[in-house]
SEKESE-241308 format. One record per residue (C-alpha): x negated, y, z; residue in one letter. Coordinates in steps of 0.25 Angstrom, whole numbers. Each point is the difference from the previous one (the first is absolute). Last residue first. Layout:
% residues N
c1 = X c2 = Y c3 = Z rest = A
...
END
This chain:
% residues 420
c1 = 91 c2 = -20 c3 = -145 rest = X
c1 = -11 c2 = -5 c3 = 10 rest = X
c1 = 0 c2 = -15 c3 = -9 rest = X
c1 = -1 c2 = 7 c3 = -14 rest = X
c1 = -11 c2 = 12 c3 = 5 rest = X
c1 = -7 c2 = -12 c3 = 6 rest = X
c1 = 0 c2 = -10 c3 = -13 rest = X
c1 = -7 c2 = 14 c3 = -8 rest = X
c1 = -9 c2 = 5 c3 = 10 rest = X
c1 = -7 c2 = -17 c3 = 2 rest = X
c1 = 0 c2 = -1 c3 = -16 rest = X
c1 = -13 c2 = -1 c3 = -1 rest = X
c1 = -3 c2 = -10 c3 = 10 rest = X
c1 = 13 c2 = -9 c3 = -7 rest = X
c1 = 10 c2 = -4 c3 = 10 rest = X
c1 = 1 c2 = -14 c3 = 8 rest = X
c1 = 12 c2 = 1 c3 = 8 rest = X
c1 = 4 c2 = -1 c3 = 14 rest = X
c1 = 14 c2 = 1 c3 = 7 rest = X
c1 = -2 c2 = 0 c3 = 15 rest = X
c1 = 14 c2 = 9 c3 = 2 rest = X
c1 = -4 c2 = 12 c3 = 7 rest = X
c1 = -16 c2 = -2 c3 = -4 rest = X
c1 = 4 c2 = 0 c3 = -16 rest = X
c1 = -15 c2 = -5 c3 = -2 rest = X
c1 = -8 c2 = 2 c3 = -14 rest = X
c1 = -10 c2 = -12 c3 = -2 rest = X
c1 = -11 c2 = 7 c3 = -10 rest = X
c1 = -4 c2 = -5 c3 = -14 rest = X
c1 = -12 c2 = -1 c3 = -9 rest = X
c1 = 0 c2 = -15 c3 = 3 rest = X
c1 = -15 c2 = -1 c3 = 5 rest = X
c1 = 4 c2 = 13 c3 = 7 rest = X
c1 = 12 c2 = -7 c3 = 8 rest = X
c1 = -10 c2 = -12 c3 = 3 rest = X
c1 = -8 c2 = 8 c3 = 6 rest = X
c1 = 9 c2 = 6 c3 = 8 rest = X
c1 = 13 c2 = 11 c3 = -2 rest = X
c1 = 9 c2 = 4 c3 = 10 rest = X
c1 = 8 c2 = 14 c3 = -3 rest = X
c1 = 11 c2 = 2 c3 = 10 rest = X
c1 = 14 c2 = 6 c3 = -1 rest = X
c1 = 10 c2 = 7 c3 = 9 rest = X
c1 = -11 c2 = 8 c3 = 7 rest = X
c1 = 4 c2 = 2 c3 = 17 rest = X
c1 = -16 c2 = 2 c3 = 3 rest = X
c1 = 3 c2 = -13 c3 = 12 rest = X
c1 = 6 c2 = -10 c3 = -11 rest = X
c1 = -15 c2 = 3 c3 = -10 rest = X
c1 = -9 c2 = 0 c3 = 15 rest = X
c1 = 8 c2 = -15 c3 = 4 rest = X
c1 = -5 c2 = -4 c3 = -15 rest = X
c1 = -15 c2 = 5 c3 = 0 rest = X
c1 = -1 c2 = -8 c3 = 12 rest = X
c1 = 6 c2 = -13 c3 = -4 rest = X
c1 = -8 c2 = 2 c3 = -12 rest = X
c1 = -16 c2 = 4 c3 = 5 rest = X
c1 = -2 c2 = 14 c3 = 4 rest = X
c1 = -12 c2 = 7 c3 = -8 rest = X
c1 = 2 c2 = 13 c3 = 8 rest = X
c1 = 9 c2 = 7 c3 = -10 rest = X
c1 = 15 c2 = -7 c3 = -5 rest = X
c1 = 3 c2 = 9 c3 = -7 rest = X
c1 = 12 c2 = 12 c3 = -2 rest = X
c1 = 7 c2 = 5 c3 = -12 rest = X
c1 = 11 c2 = 11 c3 = -1 rest = X
c1 = 6 c2 = 1 c3 = -14 rest = X
c1 = -5 c2 = 11 c3 = -8 rest = X
c1 = -7 c2 = -4 c3 = -12 rest = X
c1 = -13 c2 = 4 c3 = 6 rest = X
c1 = 3 c2 = -9 c3 = 13 rest = X
c1 = 3 c2 = -11 c3 = -10 rest = X
c1 = -13 c2 = 0 c3 = -7 rest = X
c1 = -6 c2 = 4 c3 = 11 rest = X
c1 = 4 c2 = -14 c3 = 7 rest = X
c1 = -4 c2 = -7 c3 = -13 rest = X
c1 = -14 c2 = 4 c3 = 1 rest = X
c1 = 0 c2 = -5 c3 = 14 rest = X
c1 = 6 c2 = -15 c3 = -4 rest = X
c1 = -9 c2 = 0 c3 = -10 rest = X
c1 = -13 c2 = 2 c3 = 10 rest = X
c1 = 6 c2 = -8 c3 = 10 rest = X
c1 = 6 c2 = -12 c3 = -8 rest = X
c1 = -16 c2 = 0 c3 = -2 rest = X
c1 = -3 c2 = 0 c3 = 13 rest = X
c1 = 9 c2 = -9 c3 = 5 rest = X
c1 = 15 c2 = -2 c3 = 3 rest = X
c1 = 7 c2 = 12 c3 = -3 rest = X
c1 = 11 c2 = 7 c3 = 5 rest = X
c1 = 8 c2 = 12 c3 = -2 rest = X
c1 = 8 c2 = 6 c3 = 5 rest = X
c1 = 13 c2 = 5 c3 = -7 rest = X
c1 = 9 c2 = 12 c3 = 1 rest = X
c1 = -3 c2 = 8 c3 = 14 rest = X
c1 = 3 c2 = 10 c3 = 8 rest = X
c1 = 14 c2 = 0 c3 = -6 rest = X
c1 = 8 c2 = 10 c3 = -3 rest = X
c1 = 8 c2 = 7 c3 = 11 rest = X
c1 = 15 c2 = -4 c3 = 0 rest = X
c1 = 3 c2 = 10 c3 = 15 rest = X
c1 = 4 c2 = -8 c3 = 11 rest = X
c1 = 11 c2 = 9 c3 = 9 rest = X
c1 = 5 c2 = -3 c3 = 12 rest = X
c1 = 6 c2 = 15 c3 = 2 rest = X
c1 = -10 c2 = 1 c3 = 11 rest = X
c1 = -12 c2 = -7 c3 = -6 rest = X
c1 = 3 c2 = 10 c3 = -13 rest = X
c1 = 2 c2 = 15 c3 = 13 rest = X
c1 = -15 c2 = -8 c3 = 3 rest = X
c1 = -6 c2 = 4 c3 = -13 rest = X
c1 = 7 c2 = 10 c3 = -3 rest = X
c1 = -7 c2 = 6 c3 = 15 rest = X
c1 = -14 c2 = -4 c3 = -5 rest = X
c1 = 1 c2 = 5 c3 = -13 rest = X
c1 = 6 c2 = 17 c3 = 8 rest = X
c1 = 7 c2 = 7 c3 = -11 rest = X
c1 = -5 c2 = 15 c3 = -3 rest = X
c1 = 9 c2 = 10 c3 = -6 rest = X
c1 = -2 c2 = 13 c3 = -8 rest = X
c1 = 4 c2 = 14 c3 = -4 rest = X
c1 = -6 c2 = 15 c3 = -6 rest = X
c1 = 2 c2 = 13 c3 = 0 rest = X
c1 = -17 c2 = 4 c3 = -5 rest = X
c1 = 0 c2 = 16 c3 = 7 rest = X
c1 = -14 c2 = 2 c3 = -3 rest = X
c1 = -13 c2 = -7 c3 = 6 rest = X
c1 = -7 c2 = 2 c3 = 15 rest = X
c1 = 6 c2 = -14 c3 = 8 rest = X
c1 = 11 c2 = 8 c3 = 5 rest = X
c1 = 5 c2 = 3 c3 = -13 rest = X
c1 = 0 c2 = -14 c3 = -5 rest = X
c1 = 9 c2 = -2 c3 = 10 rest = X
c1 = 9 c2 = 12 c3 = -1 rest = X
c1 = 13 c2 = -10 c3 = -10 rest = X
c1 = -2 c2 = -13 c3 = 12 rest = X
c1 = 12 c2 = -7 c3 = -7 rest = X
c1 = 2 c2 = -14 c3 = 6 rest = X
c1 = -5 c2 = -13 c3 = 6 rest = X
c1 = 4 c2 = -15 c3 = 3 rest = X
c1 = -4 c2 = -15 c3 = 2 rest = X
c1 = 4 c2 = -12 c3 = 9 rest = X
c1 = 4 c2 = 8 c3 = 12 rest = X
c1 = 7 c2 = -11 c3 = 10 rest = X
c1 = -12 c2 = -2 c3 = 10 rest = X
c1 = 8 c2 = -1 c3 = 10 rest = X
c1 = 5 c2 = -11 c3 = -2 rest = X
c1 = -2 c2 = -7 c3 = -15 rest = X
c1 = 13 c2 = -4 c3 = -4 rest = X
c1 = 6 c2 = 13 c3 = -2 rest = X
c1 = -8 c2 = 6 c3 = -13 rest = X
c1 = 0 c2 = 12 c3 = 0 rest = X
c1 = -4 c2 = 12 c3 = -13 rest = X
c1 = -3 c2 = 13 c3 = 4 rest = X
c1 = 3 c2 = 13 c3 = -7 rest = X
c1 = -3 c2 = 13 c3 = 0 rest = X
c1 = 5 c2 = 13 c3 = -11 rest = X
c1 = -2 c2 = 13 c3 = 6 rest = X
c1 = -12 c2 = 3 c3 = 5 rest = X
c1 = -13 c2 = -11 c3 = 5 rest = X
c1 = -13 c2 = 5 c3 = 3 rest = X
c1 = 1 c2 = -1 c3 = 16 rest = X
c1 = -1 c2 = -17 c3 = -2 rest = X
c1 = 5 c2 = -10 c3 = 10 rest = X
c1 = 15 c2 = -1 c3 = -5 rest = X
c1 = 10 c2 = 10 c3 = 1 rest = X
c1 = 15 c2 = -8 c3 = -1 rest = X
c1 = 7 c2 = 5 c3 = 12 rest = X
c1 = 12 c2 = 4 c3 = -12 rest = X
c1 = 1 c2 = -16 c3 = -4 rest = X
c1 = 11 c2 = 2 c3 = -13 rest = X
c1 = 0 c2 = -15 c3 = -3 rest = X
c1 = -5 c2 = -4 c3 = -13 rest = X
c1 = 6 c2 = -10 c3 = -12 rest = X
c1 = -6 c2 = 2 c3 = -13 rest = X
c1 = 8 c2 = -6 c3 = -12 rest = X
c1 = -6 c2 = 12 c3 = -9 rest = X
c1 = 12 c2 = 9 c3 = -2 rest = X
c1 = -3 c2 = 0 c3 = 16 rest = X
c1 = -12 c2 = 2 c3 = 0 rest = X
c1 = 2 c2 = 13 c3 = -8 rest = X
c1 = 13 c2 = 5 c3 = 7 rest = X
c1 = -9 c2 = 0 c3 = 13 rest = X
c1 = -12 c2 = 7 c3 = -7 rest = X
c1 = 9 c2 = 9 c3 = -7 rest = X
c1 = 6 c2 = 3 c3 = 15 rest = X
c1 = -13 c2 = 1 c3 = 7 rest = X
c1 = -6 c2 = 13 c3 = -12 rest = X
c1 = 13 c2 = 6 c3 = 3 rest = X
c1 = 1 c2 = 0 c3 = 13 rest = X
c1 = -16 c2 = 5 c3 = 1 rest = X
c1 = 4 c2 = 11 c3 = -11 rest = X
c1 = 13 c2 = 3 c3 = 11 rest = X
c1 = -9 c2 = 4 c3 = 13 rest = X
c1 = 0 c2 = -14 c3 = 10 rest = X
c1 = 2 c2 = 3 c3 = 14 rest = X
c1 = 10 c2 = -11 c3 = 2 rest = X
c1 = -8 c2 = -11 c3 = -7 rest = X
c1 = -10 c2 = 6 c3 = 9 rest = X
c1 = 7 c2 = -6 c3 = 12 rest = X
c1 = 1 c2 = 6 c3 = 13 rest = X
c1 = -2 c2 = -8 c3 = 11 rest = X
c1 = 13 c2 = -5 c3 = 7 rest = X
c1 = -5 c2 = -15 c3 = 5 rest = X
c1 = -15 c2 = 3 c3 = 1 rest = X
c1 = -2 c2 = -1 c3 = 14 rest = X
c1 = 4 c2 = -15 c3 = -2 rest = X
c1 = -14 c2 = -1 c3 = -10 rest = X
c1 = -10 c2 = 4 c3 = 8 rest = X
c1 = 3 c2 = -9 c3 = 12 rest = X
c1 = 3 c2 = -11 c3 = -11 rest = X
c1 = -13 c2 = 3 c3 = -5 rest = X
c1 = -3 c2 = -2 c3 = -17 rest = X
c1 = -3 c2 = 16 c3 = -2 rest = X
c1 = 4 c2 = 5 c3 = -13 rest = X
c1 = 9 c2 = 9 c3 = 5 rest = X
c1 = -13 c2 = 7 c3 = 7 rest = X
c1 = -7 c2 = 0 c3 = -11 rest = X
c1 = 13 c2 = 11 c3 = -6 rest = X
c1 = -8 c2 = 10 c3 = 10 rest = X
c1 = -12 c2 = 2 c3 = -7 rest = X
c1 = -12 c2 = 6 c3 = 8 rest = X
c1 = 10 c2 = 8 c3 = 9 rest = X
c1 = 7 c2 = -12 c3 = 7 rest = X
c1 = -13 c2 = -9 c3 = -3 rest = X
c1 = -6 c2 = 8 c3 = 12 rest = X
c1 = 13 c2 = -4 c3 = 6 rest = X
c1 = 0 c2 = -16 c3 = -5 rest = X
c1 = -16 c2 = 2 c3 = 7 rest = X
c1 = 4 c2 = 3 c3 = 13 rest = X
c1 = 14 c2 = -10 c3 = 3 rest = X
c1 = 12 c2 = 5 c3 = -2 rest = X
c1 = 12 c2 = 4 c3 = 7 rest = X
c1 = 8 c2 = 6 c3 = -8 rest = X
c1 = 5 c2 = 14 c3 = -2 rest = X
c1 = -13 c2 = 4 c3 = -8 rest = X
c1 = 4 c2 = -8 c3 = -13 rest = X
c1 = 16 c2 = 7 c3 = 0 rest = X
c1 = -10 c2 = 13 c3 = -2 rest = X
c1 = -9 c2 = -8 c3 = -11 rest = X
c1 = 11 c2 = -5 c3 = -8 rest = X
c1 = 7 c2 = 13 c3 = -2 rest = X
c1 = -16 c2 = 5 c3 = -3 rest = X
c1 = -3 c2 = -10 c3 = -12 rest = X
c1 = 15 c2 = 2 c3 = -7 rest = X
c1 = -4 c2 = 15 c3 = 0 rest = X
c1 = -11 c2 = -5 c3 = -6 rest = X
c1 = 3 c2 = -11 c3 = -10 rest = X
c1 = 9 c2 = 8 c3 = -7 rest = X
c1 = -9 c2 = 9 c3 = -10 rest = X
c1 = -12 c2 = -8 c3 = 1 rest = X
c1 = 9 c2 = -15 c3 = -4 rest = X
c1 = 10 c2 = -8 c3 = 7 rest = X
c1 = -4 c2 = -14 c3 = 6 rest = X
c1 = 12 c2 = -7 c3 = -7 rest = X
c1 = 2 c2 = -14 c3 = 3 rest = X
c1 = 4 c2 = -14 c3 = -4 rest = X
c1 = -4 c2 = -15 c3 = 5 rest = X
c1 = 1 c2 = -14 c3 = -10 rest = X
c1 = 0 c2 = -12 c3 = 7 rest = X
c1 = -3 c2 = -13 c3 = -3 rest = X
c1 = 6 c2 = -12 c3 = 1 rest = X
c1 = -1 c2 = -6 c3 = -16 rest = X
c1 = -15 c2 = -1 c3 = -3 rest = X
c1 = 0 c2 = -10 c3 = -12 rest = X
c1 = -14 c2 = 5 c3 = -6 rest = X
c1 = 6 c2 = 8 c3 = -11 rest = X
c1 = 9 c2 = 5 c3 = 11 rest = X
c1 = -11 c2 = 6 c3 = 8 rest = X
c1 = -5 c2 = 6 c3 = -13 rest = X
c1 = 13 c2 = 5 c3 = -7 rest = X
c1 = 2 c2 = 8 c3 = 12 rest = X
c1 = -14 c2 = 7 c3 = -1 rest = X
c1 = 1 c2 = 3 c3 = -12 rest = X
c1 = 15 c2 = 7 c3 = 2 rest = X
c1 = -6 c2 = 8 c3 = 12 rest = X
c1 = -13 c2 = 4 c3 = -7 rest = X
c1 = 11 c2 = 6 c3 = -14 rest = X
c1 = 9 c2 = 6 c3 = 12 rest = X
c1 = -8 c2 = 8 c3 = 5 rest = X
c1 = -3 c2 = 3 c3 = -14 rest = X
c1 = 13 c2 = 5 c3 = -7 rest = X
c1 = 0 c2 = 9 c3 = 14 rest = X
c1 = -10 c2 = 8 c3 = -8 rest = X
c1 = -11 c2 = 8 c3 = 6 rest = X
c1 = -13 c2 = -6 c3 = -9 rest = X
c1 = -16 c2 = 3 c3 = 2 rest = X
c1 = -3 c2 = -15 c3 = 5 rest = X
c1 = 7 c2 = -12 c3 = 1 rest = X
c1 = -6 c2 = -12 c3 = 9 rest = X
c1 = 1 c2 = -13 c3 = 2 rest = X
c1 = -6 c2 = -10 c3 = 9 rest = X
c1 = -3 c2 = -16 c3 = 4 rest = X
c1 = -3 c2 = -2 c3 = 14 rest = X
c1 = -11 c2 = -9 c3 = 7 rest = X
c1 = -3 c2 = 2 c3 = 16 rest = X
c1 = -11 c2 = 0 c3 = 10 rest = X
c1 = 3 c2 = 6 c3 = 13 rest = X
c1 = 12 c2 = -10 c3 = 0 rest = X
c1 = 17 c2 = 1 c3 = 3 rest = X
c1 = 9 c2 = -12 c3 = -5 rest = X
c1 = -2 c2 = -6 c3 = 12 rest = X
c1 = -9 c2 = 7 c3 = 9 rest = X
c1 = -14 c2 = 7 c3 = 4 rest = X
c1 = 1 c2 = 13 c3 = 6 rest = X
c1 = -3 c2 = 10 c3 = -10 rest = X
c1 = -13 c2 = 4 c3 = -4 rest = X
c1 = 3 c2 = 4 c3 = -16 rest = X
c1 = -6 c2 = -5 c3 = -12 rest = X
c1 = 5 c2 = -2 c3 = -14 rest = X
c1 = -4 c2 = -11 c3 = -13 rest = X
c1 = 3 c2 = 3 c3 = -12 rest = X
c1 = 9 c2 = 1 c3 = -13 rest = X
c1 = 4 c2 = 14 c3 = -11 rest = X
c1 = 9 c2 = 5 c3 = -9 rest = X
c1 = 1 c2 = 15 c3 = -4 rest = X
c1 = 8 c2 = 7 c3 = -9 rest = X
c1 = -4 c2 = 15 c3 = -4 rest = X
c1 = 13 c2 = 7 c3 = -2 rest = X
c1 = -4 c2 = 6 c3 = -7 rest = X
c1 = -6 c2 = -2 c3 = -13 rest = X
c1 = -10 c2 = 13 c3 = -4 rest = X
c1 = -14 c2 = -3 c3 = 4 rest = X
c1 = 1 c2 = 10 c3 = 11 rest = X
c1 = 7 c2 = -10 c3 = 10 rest = X
c1 = -10 c2 = -10 c3 = -1 rest = X
c1 = -12 c2 = 8 c3 = 4 rest = X
c1 = -10 c2 = -12 c3 = 5 rest = X
c1 = 0 c2 = 9 c3 = 13 rest = X
c1 = 12 c2 = 2 c3 = 1 rest = X
c1 = 5 c2 = -15 c3 = -6 rest = X
c1 = -11 c2 = -4 c3 = 13 rest = X
c1 = 6 c2 = 6 c3 = 12 rest = X
c1 = 15 c2 = -2 c3 = -5 rest = X
c1 = -4 c2 = -16 c3 = 2 rest = X
c1 = -9 c2 = 2 c3 = 13 rest = X
c1 = 12 c2 = 8 c3 = 5 rest = X
c1 = 11 c2 = -8 c3 = -4 rest = X
c1 = -9 c2 = -13 c3 = 5 rest = X
c1 = 3 c2 = -3 c3 = 14 rest = X
c1 = -10 c2 = -3 c3 = 10 rest = X
c1 = -12 c2 = 0 c3 = -7 rest = X
c1 = -13 c2 = 0 c3 = 9 rest = X
c1 = -5 c2 = 12 c3 = 6 rest = X
c1 = -11 c2 = 9 c3 = -4 rest = X
c1 = -8 c2 = 10 c3 = 7 rest = X
c1 = -12 c2 = 6 c3 = -6 rest = X
c1 = -12 c2 = 0 c3 = 8 rest = X
c1 = -12 c2 = -5 c3 = -11 rest = X
c1 = -2 c2 = -13 c3 = 9 rest = X
c1 = 15 c2 = -2 c3 = -4 rest = X
c1 = 12 c2 = 2 c3 = 11 rest = X
c1 = 10 c2 = -7 c3 = 2 rest = X
c1 = 15 c2 = 0 c3 = 4 rest = X
c1 = 10 c2 = -13 c3 = -1 rest = X
c1 = 14 c2 = 6 c3 = 1 rest = X
c1 = 11 c2 = -3 c3 = 10 rest = X
c1 = 1 c2 = 9 c3 = 12 rest = X
c1 = 1 c2 = 14 c3 = -7 rest = X
c1 = 1 c2 = -1 c3 = -13 rest = X
c1 = 8 c2 = -12 c3 = 0 rest = X
c1 = 8 c2 = 3 c3 = 11 rest = X
c1 = 5 c2 = 15 c3 = -8 rest = X
c1 = -2 c2 = 13 c3 = 6 rest = X
c1 = -13 c2 = 4 c3 = -7 rest = X
c1 = 7 c2 = -5 c3 = -13 rest = X
c1 = 1 c2 = -9 c3 = -11 rest = X
c1 = -8 c2 = 12 c3 = -11 rest = X
c1 = -10 c2 = 10 c3 = 9 rest = X
c1 = -4 c2 = -12 c3 = 8 rest = X
c1 = 0 c2 = -10 c3 = -9 rest = X
c1 = -8 c2 = 6 c3 = -12 rest = X
c1 = -6 c2 = 7 c3 = 14 rest = X
c1 = -6 c2 = -13 c3 = 2 rest = X
c1 = -7 c2 = -3 c3 = -12 rest = X
c1 = 2 c2 = -11 c3 = -7 rest = X
c1 = -3 c2 = -15 c3 = 3 rest = X
c1 = 6 c2 = -11 c3 = -9 rest = X
c1 = -4 c2 = 6 c3 = -13 rest = X
c1 = 12 c2 = 4 c3 = -10 rest = X
c1 = 4 c2 = -10 c3 = -11 rest = X
c1 = 12 c2 = 4 c3 = -9 rest = X
c1 = 9 c2 = -6 c3 = -11 rest = X
c1 = 8 c2 = 5 c3 = -10 rest = X
c1 = 14 c2 = 1 c3 = 3 rest = X
c1 = 9 c2 = 0 c3 = -15 rest = X
c1 = 11 c2 = -6 c3 = 8 rest = X
c1 = 0 c2 = -14 c3 = -7 rest = X
c1 = -15 c2 = 1 c3 = 10 rest = X
c1 = 9 c2 = 5 c3 = 10 rest = X
c1 = 10 c2 = -13 c3 = 0 rest = X
c1 = -14 c2 = -8 c3 = 1 rest = X
c1 = -3 c2 = 4 c3 = 12 rest = X
c1 = 7 c2 = -5 c3 = 8 rest = X
c1 = 1 c2 = -15 c3 = -6 rest = X
c1 = -16 c2 = 1 c3 = 0 rest = X
c1 = -2 c2 = 3 c3 = 14 rest = X
c1 = 10 c2 = -13 c3 = 6 rest = X
c1 = -6 c2 = -10 c3 = -12 rest = X
c1 = -14 c2 = 4 c3 = 8 rest = X
c1 = 4 c2 = -1 c3 = 11 rest = X
c1 = 9 c2 = -15 c3 = -2 rest = X
c1 = -13 c2 = -4 c3 = -7 rest = X
c1 = -8 c2 = 6 c3 = 14 rest = X
c1 = 7 c2 = -12 c3 = 8 rest = X
c1 = -8 c2 = -12 c3 = -8 rest = X
c1 = -10 c2 = 4 c3 = 2 rest = X
c1 = -5 c2 = 12 c3 = 11 rest = X
c1 = 2 c2 = 13 c3 = 4 rest = X
c1 = -6 c2 = 2 c3 = 13 rest = X
c1 = 6 c2 = 7 c3 = 11 rest = X
c1 = -1 c2 = 14 c3 = 7 rest = X
c1 = 3 c2 = 8 c3 = 14 rest = X
c1 = -11 c2 = -7 c3 = 6 rest = X
c1 = -11 c2 = 2 c3 = -8 rest = X
c1 = -1 c2 = -14 c3 = -8 rest = X
c1 = -9 c2 = -11 c3 = 7 rest = X
c1 = -17 c2 = -2 c3 = 1 rest = X
c1 = -8 c2 = -11 c3 = 6 rest = X
c1 = 4 c2 = -12 c3 = -12 rest = X
c1 = 7 c2 = -12 c3 = 3 rest = X
END
C-alpha cells in the first residue's frame, strides 16, 4: 500500500467509474457545441484580486474557501474557486469582444478548488462544465443557456431536478432594495460576521443556510417587490421564453447564490435526491463583472454545472448510462510468432476504430482467456503455430462460446460484421 493518500476532501477518479464522469461531461457540453459555444481553457490559478473583485469580498468563497499562495516573486495567487471570472479575464485579455461578433460564446470544463468542510456532494476539488455568453443583454440569451442546461440533464435521463428562478434587479433598482433590506436586517439578532455582511452585501444574508437565521428572515423585503419596470419586463420575457420551450421553473424570491456579481436573471438547478447538497448547477446574468475586473461594459450571462453532483443525481435516480465498451476485442497469442502477428492485428483493429486489447506479459492460454473475460470484450482472437501455418486466427464469441476460424488478412472485416 502507498505511503501517500489523496488529500482530505478529494478523491481519485478511476476506471470503471471514471467512464461515467467522462460521459456526463460530454453530455453537459454537447448542447453547447450545437449552439455555437467554443471551448476555452484557463490556468488552474489566477491572481487573488481577480476573484476578490469579481466573486466578492463578502462571499464565503473569498473570505473562507480560497486556496491562496505566494510565489517566490511575491505574487499572490489563488487556485480557481469558480470559472466565470477566469473565462471573462481570458476573453478580455484576448480582445475577443472586439472581433465584432457579440455575444462571445464560450464553454469550459475543468477542476475547481474550495476549502470546505468535506461531505457527500461537497469536495475541496471538484469538476464543472460551464458556459458564458459575453457582451449581449438579451432575455433570449438567458433563456438559451437555461434551456441548454435543461436539455443536457434530460439527455442523461434525469427527471427529478427542479429549476429555481429569480431576478436580482440592476443598478437602478437594487440600491433601493439594498437599503430596505439593510434596515430590516439590522433589527435582527445576528452574529458579528453576519452583521458585517449586512453592510457589504446584505443580499448574501438571504442565502444563509442556518435555521436560526432563516427563521428571522420571515417577512424580509424581497427583490421582486422592488424591481424597476425594465427589470420586471426583462424577467417576464425570460419566463415566457422558458415556458414556450416547455421548461418548468419555480419562482424563488430568496435565490441569491453565493457570488456577488449576479444581476437580473439568477437560477439554480436542484435535485431532491441529494440531501443538503441539493444544488447540481446554476448561474445567472452578471452585467457589471467586466467593469469590476477592469474591462469595458460587457453585459453577460452564464452557468456552471457540477459533474460530481450530476453523477450523484444519476445514482439517486438509479440511472445507469449506456457506455461504449472499453474493450471490444481481446487478442490471445500462443507462442512468440503468434505474439508478433497478433500484435500487428491489434494495431490494425485499433486503427479501424475497434477497441482492442492484448494479452501482455506472456500469459498462458488459461490466464490470458481469464484476462479476456475480465476485460469485458465481446470477442477474443486466439492464434497458435498451427493457425498461423494455415493463415487463420480463431475468433471466439465470449458470450456464446462459439468459435470460428477467419483468415488472418480478413480479421478487421470479420470483427466488424459480428459487431454490427
